N, C-alpha and C positions, 0 to 999 in steps of 0.2 A: 706584747701585742699580738703575738701569734695565737694565743689562746683565745682572745676576744673575736678574732677573725675566724677561727675554727668554729667557735659557738654560733656565730651569725649565720655560718654557711649551713650548720646543721639544722637551723630553724627554718630554712627555706622549704616551701611547700614542694612536694613532687610535682612533675607535669601532670596536667589533666589527661585522664584516660579518654580513649575514643568512645563515641556513643555506641552503645549496644544497637543490635539490629532491631530489638524491640522498641527502643527508644526512637529509633529512625522511623519505624512503621507508625508509632503513635503520632509523630510529628507530621507524617505524610498524611494521615487521616484528618488530622486537625486542619491542615492546609487546604483539603477539599472543601470544607465548610458545611457540607450536608452530613457530616459524620458526627456532628455534636449531639449530645443527649436530648437536648431539647428538639433538634430536628428529627431525631429518630422517633421520639414520642409523638410529635406532631403528625408525622407520616403514618404512624401506627393508627392515630385517631381519624385521619382522613381516609384510611383505606376502607373498602366497602363493609368488610366485616367488623370494623372497629377494634377495640383492644380491651383486655381486662386488666386489672391492677396488677395480677401476677404477671402477665406478659410484660407490663412496663417495667416492673421490678427486675425481670430477668435481663431486659434489654439495656437497662441503665445501671444496675448495681445499687440504685437507691432503696430505701426502706419504704414500706407502704404508706406511711404518714408523709413522707417526702414527695411521693408520687400524687397523693390527694392534695397536697399543698400546692404542687405545681399545676394540677388540674383547676383548683380554684383561684389560685394568685396570677398565674401567667396565662393560662388558656382562656379563662372567663374574664378576668378583670383587666389584665394588661392588654392581651391581643383582642378582647371583646368578642371571641368566638362563641358560637352557639353549641355548647357542649351538652349532649343528650346521653342518658344512661337507660339502658333497657335491661330488665330482670329476665334472664333465660335459664334453661336448665342447667347450663354449664356455668353459670354465675352472672354477675352483672357486667355488661358490656357497654363501654364508653365509646362514643365517636363524635366527631364534629359534623354538625348538620350544615346544610348548604346557606341557610340564612342566619343572620345575626339576630338575637333576641329582641333588641331594641327596635329593629327595622320592622320585624313583624307586628310588634305591638303598636308601633306609632303609625302603621298604615291603617290600623282599625279605628284609631282614636281620631274623632272630629271635634273641633271646637266651635261652638256657636255662642254668640253673645245673646243674652236675653234681650227680648224687645221691650223698650221702655215706653 
């Protein structure tokens, strides 16, 4: 029986290593809440100068198509923000305008019933 006990002891996992300082830093950033990739991109879009696709790629590590998907799916559809883009000499700049698109459109539309 000594052999079976020796085998079972050798199969035990070694104790877990301590977290590295890099992991601790990443967890501290996450706990702040504002350091998420979504929050970073939204802050860039809300800034006065706006943001380019390239700057959002650098800030998040996402690929270009992922940034575009975030802009369409989350910013426009899920959050309902008014995302505007402007073509400049340095490229296309995206930013979030103050008003929502459906609010501006609904304030101009009036409904009248036809008189019978």
